[in-house]
C-alpha positions as CSV (number, residue, x, y, z in Angstrom):
1,M,129.2,172.9,68.9
2,T,130.2,170.8,71.8
3,S,128.2,167.6,72.2
4,P,126.5,166.8,75.6
5,A,128.5,163.6,75.9
6,S,131.9,165.4,75.6
7,A,130.7,168.1,78.1
8,Q,129.8,165.4,80.6
9,S,133.1,163.7,80.0
10,R,135.0,166.9,80.8
11,H,132.9,167.5,83.9
12,A,133.6,164.0,85.1
13,Q,137.4,164.4,84.5
14,G,137.3,167.7,86.4
15,E,135.5,166.2,89.3
16,K,138.1,163.3,89.5
17,R,141.0,165.9,89.5
18,L,139.3,167.8,92.3
19,R,138.8,164.6,94.3
20,R,142.4,163.6,93.8
21,T,143.5,167.0,95.1
22,V,141.3,166.8,98.1
23,T,142.3,163.3,98.9
24,S,146.0,164.1,98.7
25,G,145.3,166.9,101.1
26,A,143.5,164.5,103.5
27,E,146.8,162.5,103.7
28,R,148.4,165.6,105.3
29,N,145.5,166.4,107.6
30,P,147.2,167.7,110.8
31,S,144.3,166.7,113.0
32,E,145.2,163.1,112.2
33,L,148.7,163.8,113.6
34,G,147.3,165.0,116.9
35,V,148.1,168.7,116.3
36,R,146.0,171.8,115.8
37,P,145.5,172.8,112.2
38,C,147.7,175.7,111.0
39,F,145.9,177.7,108.3
40,L,147.8,178.9,105.2
41,P,147.9,182.6,104.6
42,S,144.5,183.7,103.2
43,T,144.2,184.4,99.6
44,R,143.0,187.8,98.3
45,M,139.5,186.4,98.0
46,A,139.5,186.2,101.8
47,E,139.4,190.0,102.1
48,P,136.2,191.4,100.8
49,R,137.4,195.0,101.0
50,A,140.5,194.2,98.8
51,R,138.4,192.9,95.9
52,G,135.1,194.5,96.5
53,G,132.1,192.8,98.3
54,Q,130.5,191.9,95.0
55,A,133.5,190.0,93.6
56,W,134.0,188.3,97.0
57,R,130.4,187.1,97.1
58,A,130.7,185.7,93.6
59,G,133.9,183.8,94.5
60,R,132.1,182.4,97.6
61,R,129.2,181.1,95.4
62,V,131.7,179.4,93.1
63,L,133.4,177.7,96.1
64,E,130.0,176.6,97.5
65,L,129.1,175.1,94.2
66,V,132.3,173.1,94.1
67,F,132.0,172.0,97.7
68,S,128.5,170.8,97.2
69,Y,129.9,167.9,95.1
70,L,132.1,166.7,97.9
71,E,131.6,164.2,100.7
72,L,132.0,164.9,104.4
73,S,135.5,163.6,104.8
74,E,136.6,165.7,101.8
75,L,135.0,168.8,103.2
76,R,136.9,168.3,106.4
77,S,140.1,168.4,104.4
78,C,139.0,171.5,102.5
79,A,138.3,173.3,105.8
80,L,142.0,173.0,106.7
81,V,143.3,174.7,103.5
82,C,142.8,178.3,104.6
83,K,140.6,180.6,106.7
84,H,138.5,181.6,103.7
85,W,137.6,178.1,102.9
86,Y,136.9,177.3,106.6
87,R,134.5,180.4,106.8
88,C,132.9,179.4,103.5
89,L,132.1,175.9,104.9
90,H,131.1,176.8,108.5
91,G,129.8,180.3,108.2
92,D,126.3,179.2,107.0
93,E,125.0,175.9,108.3
94,N,122.1,176.1,105.8
95,S,124.2,176.7,102.8
96,E,124.0,174.8,99.5
97,V,127.0,172.7,100.6
98,W,125.2,171.3,103.6
99,R,121.8,171.1,101.9
100,S,123.3,169.0,99.1
101,L,125.2,166.8,101.5
102,C,122.1,166.3,103.7
103,A,120.0,165.3,100.7
104,R,122.7,162.7,99.7
105,S,123.4,161.3,103.1
106,L,120.0,161.1,104.9
107,A,117.0,159.0,103.9
108,E,114.0,160.8,102.6
109,E,111.9,159.5,105.5
110,A,114.2,161.2,108.1
111,L,113.9,164.5,106.2
112,R,110.1,164.6,105.7
113,T,109.0,163.4,109.1
114,D,109.4,165.1,112.5
115,I,112.4,162.9,113.6
116,L,114.8,165.8,113.1
117,C,112.4,168.6,114.0
118,N,114.6,169.9,116.8
119,L,117.6,170.4,114.6
120,P,117.8,173.9,113.2
121,S,120.1,173.4,110.2
122,Y,121.2,171.1,107.4
123,K,124.6,170.8,109.0
124,A,123.1,169.7,112.3
125,K,121.1,167.0,110.5
126,V,124.2,165.7,108.8
127,R,126.0,165.7,112.2
128,A,123.1,163.8,113.8
129,F,123.3,161.1,111.2
130,Q,127.0,160.7,111.9
131,H,126.1,160.1,115.6
132,A,123.2,157.8,115.0
133,F,122.9,154.1,116.0
134,S,125.5,151.9,114.5
135,T,124.4,149.0,112.4
136,N,127.6,147.1,113.3
137,D,127.4,147.6,117.1
138,C,124.0,146.3,118.1
139,S,122.4,143.0,119.1
140,R,121.7,140.5,116.3
141,N,118.0,140.7,117.3
142,V,117.6,144.4,116.3
143,Y,118.1,146.3,113.1
144,I,118.3,150.0,112.2
145,K,115.5,151.2,110.0
146,K,116.0,152.9,106.7
147,N,115.6,156.4,108.3
148,G,118.9,155.8,110.0
149,F,117.8,156.8,113.5
150,T,115.3,154.2,114.7
151,L,116.1,150.8,116.2
152,H,113.5,148.0,115.7
153,R,113.7,145.0,118.0
154,N,112.5,141.7,116.6
155,P,110.1,139.6,118.6
156,I,112.7,137.2,120.2
157,A,111.7,135.5,123.4
158,Q,113.9,135.6,126.5
159,S,116.4,138.1,125.2
160,T,117.4,141.6,126.1
161,D,118.9,143.6,123.1
162,G,120.7,146.9,122.9
163,A,122.6,149.2,120.5
164,R,125.3,151.8,120.7
165,T,125.9,154.8,118.5
166,K,128.6,155.1,115.9
167,I,130.6,157.7,117.8
168,G,131.5,157.9,121.5
169,F,132.7,160.9,123.7
170,S,135.7,161.2,125.9
171,E,135.6,165.0,126.2
172,G,133.2,168.0,125.8
173,R,129.5,168.3,126.6
174,H,126.9,166.5,124.5
175,A,123.1,166.1,124.3
176,W,120.8,163.7,122.5
177,E,117.1,162.8,122.5
178,V,115.7,159.3,122.9
179,W,112.1,158.2,122.7
180,W,110.1,154.9,122.5
181,E,107.6,154.4,119.7
182,G,106.1,151.2,121.1
183,P,105.5,149.3,124.4
184,L,108.2,149.4,127.0
185,G,107.7,145.9,128.3
186,T,109.3,145.0,131.7
187,V,112.6,146.8,131.0
188,A,113.4,149.8,128.9
189,V,116.7,151.5,129.6
190,I,118.5,154.6,128.2
191,G,122.0,155.7,129.1
192,I,125.6,155.3,128.2
193,A,128.1,152.4,127.8
194,T,131.7,151.8,127.0
195,K,132.8,149.7,124.0
196,R,133.2,146.7,126.3
197,A,129.6,146.6,127.6
198,P,127.5,143.8,126.0
199,M,124.6,144.6,123.8
200,Q,122.7,141.3,124.2
201,C,122.0,138.8,127.0
202,Q,119.6,136.0,127.9
203,G,116.4,136.8,129.7
204,Y,114.6,140.1,130.3
205,V,117.0,142.2,132.3
206,A,118.3,145.8,132.6
207,L,121.2,145.3,130.2
208,L,122.5,148.9,130.6
209,G,123.8,149.1,134.1
210,S,124.2,145.4,134.5
211,D,128.0,145.8,134.8
212,D,130.7,148.4,135.5
213,Q,130.8,149.4,131.8
214,S,127.4,150.9,131.5
215,W,125.0,153.4,133.3
216,G,121.2,153.4,132.7
217,W,117.8,154.7,133.7
218,N,115.0,152.2,133.5
219,L,112.0,154.1,132.3
220,V,109.6,151.3,133.6
221,D,110.3,151.6,137.3
222,N,112.4,154.8,137.4
223,N,115.5,153.1,138.8
224,L,119.1,154.1,138.1
225,L,121.4,151.2,137.4
226,H,125.1,150.6,137.4
227,N,127.4,147.7,138.1
228,G,124.4,145.4,138.5
229,E,123.0,147.5,141.4
230,V,120.1,149.9,141.8
231,N,121.5,153.4,142.6
232,G,118.2,154.8,143.7
233,S,115.1,156.1,142.0
234,F,115.0,158.9,139.5
235,P,113.9,161.6,139.3
236,Q,114.2,162.2,143.1
237,C,110.7,163.4,143.8
238,N,107.5,162.0,145.3
239,N,105.2,160.3,142.8
240,A,107.5,160.7,139.8
241,P,105.4,160.4,136.6
242,K,105.8,157.3,134.5
243,Y,107.3,157.6,131.0
244,Q,104.7,158.0,128.2
245,I,105.2,156.4,124.8
246,G,106.4,159.0,122.3
247,E,107.8,161.3,125.0
248,R,111.2,162.7,124.2
249,I,113.9,162.4,126.9
250,R,116.9,164.5,126.5
251,V,120.2,163.0,127.8
252,I,123.1,165.3,128.7
253,L,126.6,164.0,129.0
254,D,129.2,166.3,130.5
255,M,132.7,164.8,130.2
256,E,134.2,167.9,131.9
257,D,132.2,167.4,135.1
258,K,131.9,163.6,134.6
259,T,128.1,163.6,135.0
260,L,125.0,162.2,133.2
261,A,121.7,164.1,133.5
262,F,118.2,163.9,132.0
263,E,115.5,166.3,130.9
264,R,111.8,165.7,130.1
265,G,110.3,168.3,127.8
266,Y,111.6,171.6,129.1
267,E,112.1,170.3,132.7
268,F,115.5,169.5,134.0
269,L,115.2,166.3,136.0
270,G,118.6,166.5,137.6
271,V,122.0,164.7,137.5
272,A,121.6,160.9,137.6
273,F,125.2,159.8,137.7
274,R,128.4,161.5,138.9
275,G,132.1,160.4,138.8
276,L,132.0,158.9,135.3
277,P,135.3,157.4,134.2
278,K,137.7,159.1,131.9
279,A,136.8,156.8,129.0
280,C,135.0,156.9,125.6
281,L,131.3,156.7,126.4
282,Y,128.6,155.9,123.9
283,P,124.9,156.8,123.9
284,A,123.1,153.4,124.2
285,V,119.7,151.8,124.8
286,S,118.4,148.3,125.7
287,A,114.9,146.9,125.1
288,V,113.0,143.7,125.6
289,Y,109.5,144.1,124.0
290,G,109.0,142.5,120.6
291,N,108.5,144.9,117.6
292,T,109.1,148.0,119.8
293,E,111.1,150.8,118.3
294,V,113.5,153.4,119.8
295,T,114.7,156.5,118.1
296,L,117.9,158.4,119.1
297,V,118.9,161.8,117.6
298,Y,122.1,163.6,118.5
299,L,121.6,167.4,119.2
300,G,125.1,168.6,119.7
301,K,126.3,170.8,122.6
302,P,123.6,171.4,125.2
303,L,122.3,174.9,125.7
304,D,122.8,176.3,129.2
305,G,119.9,177.7,131.1
């Protein structure tokens, strides 16, 4: 009879061999060379009719079991092996692969609260975490809470403090939600910034929009800010309602049309900025009130209509 210790040892050795194989594949990742992936010819498992639907489904379950032990970077390499592996990984965004990765990557608090309530799948939740606030790209006066999505500003006098996300965008269309979970103070700005925009300054000012590297909407006075100037009020309507604490604002960045727009609830408020530069732009916020908290959740490609 095989002892439990020897079985665990063989399992660990098998997992190490699998990781070495995946890692060596990552070194040949064509996306890192700036070219489109070229899939290898599909194996017989990729054709359900050739093997029978039952056998194909069994093979898929085995693949999902193996994939559920891998990290995101390794899964990206696996998706380039062949069409069958790609479909196995991306065909079902609530598969055991993504459920397992979600449980390992995200904090329990993020999963059991309503922070991610507008994300329909485990894969979307993993993607949102990859696009959350960066712990290495924020003011020294803020920290990112354990849930991974919420910024907490420490009560520091005469300082304006901001944060950028881990990933910026230079192409495509993207949407994310932002909401304040504490007082706004005199300035509370949401928007976008390049990597060159500062994330801390002295005094209580609208940090986002204070230079030509950032664009922001001040939720306190409804002013649009860029290059140190007020670019008008927003939304452009009479008696625009003030922001309410806890209200989710959806930000829509379109790098194809070079525009930044906002939504409140299910209401499209309009385009706030046009003519954005061809640069990598990051979702960002800036705050001044002590102990206030701001949450940002990436949603993915915005839905039209």
